[in-house]
ZADO-1210 file (C-alpha; in nm, 4 decimals, padded with zeros to 6 digits):
<atoms>
<atom x="28.4624" y="06.5076" z="-09.5742" code="MET" pos="1"/>
<atom x="28.4943" y="06.7541" z="-09.2850" code="ASP" pos="2"/>
<atom x="28.2512" y="06.5454" z="-09.0824" code="LYS" pos="3"/>
<atom x="28.4532" y="06.2321" z="-09.1576" code="THR" pos="4"/>
<atom x="28.7799" y="06.3860" z="-09.0399" code="PHE" pos="5"/>
<atom x="28.6091" y="06.5325" z="-08.7332" code="PHE" pos="6"/>
<atom x="28.4588" y="06.1933" z="-08.6499" code="ALA" pos="7"/>
<atom x="28.8010" y="06.0292" z="-08.6805" code="LEU" pos="8"/>
<atom x="28.9691" y="06.2944" z="-08.4676" code="SER" pos="9"/>
<atom x="28.8723" y="06.1391" z="-08.1335" code="HIS" pos="10"/>
<atom x="29.0299" y="05.8155" z="-08.0060" code="PRO" pos="11"/>
<atom x="28.7022" y="05.6853" z="-07.8598" code="VAL" pos="12"/>
<atom x="28.5271" y="05.7227" z="-08.1952" code="ARG" pos="13"/>
<atom x="28.8151" y="05.5476" z="-08.3704" code="ARG" pos="14"/>
<atom x="28.7922" y="05.2642" z="-08.1170" code="THR" pos="15"/>
<atom x="28.4181" y="05.2345" z="-08.1741" code="LEU" pos="16"/>
<atom x="28.4714" y="05.2157" z="-08.5505" code="LEU" pos="17"/>
<atom x="28.7437" y="04.9521" z="-08.5126" code="GLU" pos="18"/>
<atom x="28.5066" y="04.7394" z="-08.3076" code="ARG" pos="19"/>
<atom x="28.2242" y="04.7859" z="-08.5542" code="LEU" pos="20"/>
<atom x="28.4489" y="04.7049" z="-08.8495" code="ALA" pos="21"/>
<atom x="28.4810" y="04.3535" z="-08.7071" code="ALA" pos="22"/>
<atom x="28.1049" y="04.3005" z="-08.6665" code="SER" pos="23"/>
<atom x="27.7737" y="04.4674" z="-08.5963" code="ASP" pos="24"/>
<atom x="27.7304" y="04.5352" z="-08.2252" code="LEU" pos="25"/>
<atom x="27.4774" y="04.6706" z="-07.9820" code="SER" pos="26"/>
<atom x="27.5551" y="05.0070" z="-07.8258" code="VAL" pos="27"/>
<atom x="27.6468" y="04.8333" z="-07.5008" code="GLY" pos="28"/>
<atom x="27.8776" y="04.5864" z="-07.6762" code="GLU" pos="29"/>
<atom x="28.0500" y="04.8625" z="-07.8716" code="ALA" pos="30"/>
<atom x="28.1003" y="05.0758" z="-07.5589" code="ALA" pos="31"/>
<atom x="28.2114" y="04.7958" z="-07.3269" code="ARG" pos="32"/>
<atom x="28.5310" y="04.8816" z="-07.1402" code="GLY" pos="33"/>
<atom x="28.5491" y="05.2425" z="-07.2568" code="LEU" pos="34"/>
<atom x="28.5993" y="05.5018" z="-06.9833" code="ALA" pos="35"/>
<atom x="28.3119" y="05.7168" z="-07.1089" code="GLU" pos="36"/>
<atom x="27.9716" y="05.7898" z="-06.9613" code="SER" pos="37"/>
<atom x="27.6619" y="05.6684" z="-07.1468" code="PRO" pos="38"/>
<atom x="27.5868" y="06.0270" z="-07.2512" code="SER" pos="39"/>
<atom x="27.9396" y="06.0666" z="-07.3908" code="GLN" pos="40"/>
<atom x="27.9041" y="05.7397" z="-07.5839" code="ILE" pos="41"/>
<atom x="27.5720" y="05.8630" z="-07.7230" code="THR" pos="42"/>
<atom x="27.7386" y="06.1854" z="-07.8358" code="LYS" pos="43"/>
<atom x="28.0241" y="05.9958" z="-08.0030" code="HIS" pos="44"/>
<atom x="27.7786" y="05.7657" z="-08.1808" code="LEU" pos="45"/>
<atom x="27.5743" y="06.0621" z="-08.3006" code="ARG" pos="46"/>
<atom x="27.8875" y="06.2220" z="-08.4492" code="ILE" pos="47"/>
<atom x="27.9746" y="05.8955" z="-08.6264" code="LEU" pos="48"/>
<atom x="27.6178" y="05.8708" z="-08.7580" code="GLU" pos="49"/>
<atom x="27.6202" y="06.2299" z="-08.8834" code="GLN" pos="50"/>
<atom x="27.9439" y="06.1558" z="-09.0688" code="ALA" pos="51"/>
<atom x="27.7750" y="05.8557" z="-09.2286" code="GLY" pos="52"/>
<atom x="28.0272" y="05.6157" z="-09.0738" code="LEU" pos="53"/>
<atom x="27.7711" y="05.4063" z="-08.8938" code="LEU" pos="54"/>
<atom x="27.4096" y="05.3063" z="-08.9306" code="ALA" pos="55"/>
<atom x="27.1830" y="05.2235" z="-08.6412" code="ARG" pos="56"/>
<atom x="26.8740" y="05.0092" z="-08.6401" code="HIS" pos="57"/>
<atom x="26.6546" y="04.8900" z="-08.3591" code="ARG" pos="58"/>
<atom x="26.5814" y="04.5327" z="-08.2698" code="GLU" pos="59"/>
<atom x="26.3199" y="04.5755" z="-08.0004" code="GLY" pos="60"/>
<atom x="26.4872" y="04.7798" z="-07.7291" code="ARG" pos="61"/>
<atom x="26.8382" y="04.7091" z="-07.8568" code="VAL" pos="62"/>
<atom x="27.0109" y="04.9514" z="-08.0917" code="HIS" pos="63"/>
<atom x="27.2362" y="04.7637" z="-08.3349" code="ARG" pos="64"/>
<atom x="27.5253" y="04.9500" z="-08.4949" code="LEU" pos="65"/>
<atom x="27.6746" y="04.8804" z="-08.8369" code="HIS" pos="66"/>
<atom x="27.9976" y="05.0283" z="-08.9755" code="PHE" pos="67"/>
<atom x="27.9553" y="05.2151" z="-09.3061" code="GLU" pos="68"/>
<atom x="28.2995" y="05.2532" z="-09.4715" code="PRO" pos="69"/>
<atom x="28.1917" y="05.4545" z="-09.7780" code="ALA" pos="70"/>
<atom x="28.2696" y="05.8015" z="-09.6330" code="PRO" pos="71"/>
<atom x="28.6272" y="05.6907" z="-09.5733" code="LEU" pos="72"/>
<atom x="28.6868" y="05.6526" z="-09.9488" code="ALA" pos="73"/>
<atom x="28.6642" y="06.0279" z="-10.0077" code="GLU" pos="74"/>
<atom x="28.8975" y="06.0944" z="-09.7143" code="ALA" pos="75"/>
<atom x="29.1460" y="05.8317" z="-09.8373" code="PHE" pos="76"/>
<atom x="29.1435" y="05.9857" z="-10.1858" code="ASP" pos="77"/>
<atom x="29.2112" y="06.3313" z="-10.0416" code="TRP" pos="78"/>
<atom x="29.4996" y="06.2021" z="-09.8281" code="VAL" pos="79"/>
<atom x="29.6462" y="06.0120" z="-10.1255" code="ALA" pos="80"/>
<atom x="29.6364" y="06.3206" z="-10.3495" code="ARG" pos="81"/>
<atom x="29.8099" y="06.5311" z="-10.0867" code="HIS" pos="82"/>
<atom x="30.0598" y="06.2576" z="-10.0035" code="ARG" pos="83"/>
<atom x="30.1602" y="06.2397" z="-10.3699" code="ASP" pos="84"/>
<atom x="30.1848" y="06.6194" z="-10.3933" code="PHE" pos="85"/>
<atom x="30.4074" y="06.6480" z="-10.0865" code="TRP" pos="86"/>
<atom x="30.6190" y="06.3486" z="-10.1854" code="ARG" pos="87"/>
<atom x="30.6899" y="06.5203" z="-10.5193" code="THR" pos="88"/>
<atom x="30.7703" y="06.8484" z="-10.3456" code="ARG" pos="89"/>
<atom x="31.0022" y="06.6824" z="-10.0923" code="PHE" pos="90"/>
<atom x="31.1769" y="06.4881" z="-10.3694" code="ASP" pos="91"/>
<atom x="31.2357" y="06.8168" z="-10.5533" code="ALA" pos="92"/>
<atom x="31.3658" y="06.9797" z="-10.2351" code="LEU" pos="93"/>
<atom x="31.5970" y="06.6835" z="-10.1733" code="ASP" pos="94"/>
<atom x="31.7343" y="06.7055" z="-10.5281" code="ALA" pos="95"/>
<atom x="31.7881" y="07.0819" z="-10.4885" code="TYR" pos="96"/>
<atom x="31.9695" y="07.0396" z="-10.1564" code="LEU" pos="97"/>
<atom x="32.1879" y="06.7663" z="-10.3026" code="ASN" pos="98"/>
<atom x="32.2825" y="06.9966" z="-10.5925" code="ARG" pos="99"/>
<atom x="32.3602" y="07.2797" z="-10.3503" code="MET" pos="100"/>
<atom x="32.5699" y="07.0480" z="-10.1351" code="GLU" pos="101"/>
<atom x="32.7601" y="06.9257" z="-10.4431" code="ALA" pos="102"/>
<atom x="32.8424" y="07.2825" z="-10.5486" code="THR" pos="103"/>
<atom x="32.9655" y="07.3666" z="-10.1959" code="ASP" pos="104"/>
<atom x="33.2257" y="07.0879" z="-10.2110" code="ASP" pos="105"/>
</atoms>
């Protein structure tokens, strides 16, 4: 999960994943219009691969990229658990503050 969050922490990697979520692309197609050098794109793609968020296969000289959403499920579950925990805690704090405010009146 750490690799997933790290991979999602950079806007270029998030952009690449958004593009790949729509369809499989070549490296050049996925990187088109990004203000990154080819070596930076390669590094970003390697990080996404290591996180399991994309798969790469070769078609001749062309590297095709495919989005793999499975690692996001664990991250979504973690966020949901913590969202529920903090929502409960904030609701309790709100109720406490309302009681305190009522006793001050």
